[in-house]
KOLTIMAR-796939 format. One record per residue (C-alpha): residue number from 1; x, y, z. Coordinates in steps of 0.001 Angstrom, whole numbers, m for minus. Example, Ala and Ser with C-alpha at 12.3 -4.5 7.8 and 13.67 -1.06 7.14 Angstrom:
<sites>
<1; <12300; m4500; 7800>>,
<2; <13670; m1060; 7140>>,
</sites>
This chain:
<sites>
<1; <17651; 11336; m1330>>,
<2; <16645; 12535; m4784>>,
<3; <13003; 13523; m5169>>,
<4; <13070; 14484; m8830>>,
<5; <14946; 13490; m11945>>,
<6; <15071; 13599; m15699>>,
<7; <16650; 11801; m18573>>,
<8; <15788; 9549; m21453>>,
<9; <14804; 5916; m21617>>,
<10; <13883; 3360; m24227>>,
<11; <11514; 430; m24543>>,
<12; <11819; m2405; m27050>>,
<13; <9471; m4901; m28620>>,
<14; <10611; m7756; m30880>>,
<15; <9270; m7748; m34439>>,
<16; <10827; m10976; m35691>>,
<17; <14009; m13034; m35214>>,
<18; <16505; m10307; m36123>>,
<19; <14598; m7053; m35696>>,
<20; <13155; m5055; m32830>>,
<21; <11144; m1895; m32530>>,
<22; <12636; 701; m30168>>,
<23; <10793; 3606; m28555>>,
<24; <13008; 6333; m27098>>,
<25; <11620; 9186; m24995>>,
<26; <12634; 11930; m22584>>,
<27; <11057; 12368; m19175>>,
<28; <10930; 14397; m15977>>,
<29; <9698; 12744; m12775>>,
<30; <8751; 13875; m9314>>,
<31; <8920; 11355; m6456>>,
<32; <9287; 8539; m9043>>,
<33; <5510; 8445; m9358>>,
<34; <4489; 11587; m11216>>,
<35; <6048; 11782; m14640>>,
<36; <5870; 13814; m17825>>,
<37; <7305; 12238; m20986>>,
<38; <7867; 13809; m24387>>,
<39; <9776; 13334; m27633>>,
<40; <8613; 9825; m28471>>,
<41; <10791; 8578; m31349>>,
<42; <10652; 5151; m32956>>,
<43; <13613; 3354; m34473>>,
<44; <14282; m60; m35933>>,
<45; <17055; m2205; m34445>>,
<46; <18507; m4956; m36633>>,
<47; <20867; m7672; m35418>>,
<48; <24200; m7744; m37243>>,
<49; <27448; m9628; m36717>>,
<50; <28880; m6608; m34875>>,
<51; <25828; m6089; m32641>>,
<52; <22614; m4128; m33015>>,
<53; <22326; m1483; m35706>>,
<54; <19544; 1061; m35269>>,
<55; <18053; 3577; m37624>>,
<56; <15318; 6128; m36979>>,
<57; <11910; 5481; m38485>>,
<58; <9906; 8129; m40281>>,
<59; <6289; 8622; m39231>>,
<60; <5095; 6674; m42292>>,
<61; <7430; 3753; m41573>>,
<62; <6346; 3681; m37932>>,
<63; <2689; 3539; m39001>>,
<64; <3415; 718; m41459>>,
<65; <4957; m1305; m38599>>,
<66; <1970; m418; m36366>>,
<67; <4444; 1047; m33872>>,
<68; <2003; 3066; m31720>>,
<69; <m65; m72; m31021>>,
<70; <2921; m2376; m30480>>,
<71; <4967; m87; m28277>>,
<72; <3786; 2989; m26422>>,
<73; <3792; 4616; m23000>>,
<74; <656; 4500; m20936>>,
<75; <m1092; 7765; m20163>>,
<76; <82; 7803; m16545>>,
<77; <3776; 7755; m17547>>,
<78; <3167; 10407; m20191>>,
<79; <993; 12968; m18391>>,
<80; <665; 12222; m14651>>,
<81; <2762; 15218; m13611>>,
<82; <617; 17516; m15754>>,
<83; <m2559; 15983; m14328>>,
<84; <m1280; 16541; m10783>>,
<85; <m360; 20156; m11609>>,
<86; <m3797; 20778; m13179>>,
<87; <m5554; 19338; m10118>>,
<88; <m3441; 21546; m7836>>,
<89; <m4363; 24647; m9861>>,
<90; <m8067; 23724; m9779>>,
<91; <m7884; 23142; m6013>>,
<92; <m6230; 26531; m5490>>,
<93; <m8800; 28316; m7659>>,
<94; <m11725; 26609; m5914>>,
<95; <m10156; 27370; m2528>>,
<96; <m9854; 31058; m3435>>,
<97; <m13419; 31217; m4786>>,
<98; <m14964; 29730; m1647>>,
<99; <m13395; 32237; 772>>,
</sites>
């Protein structure tokens, strides 16, 4: 049984009939519940006769398409592993101070 993992994933949101916004990110997870994600990159996917063609979006283009509001990761999927680690450190420090 695997208790940790890493990789990259993507999420998509349709913009109109032939275009979609794609968010690609890397992640590390522990017990499939605690996760840390980084490297959020937006791209634009356009339907063509040969399939989907994607191109990366610059920060300005992503803001013009309102990408962060249309497609983002929630805070738990982005920082839950860091939050858990910070709570563990605080618990250890408090435990050592109360001895």
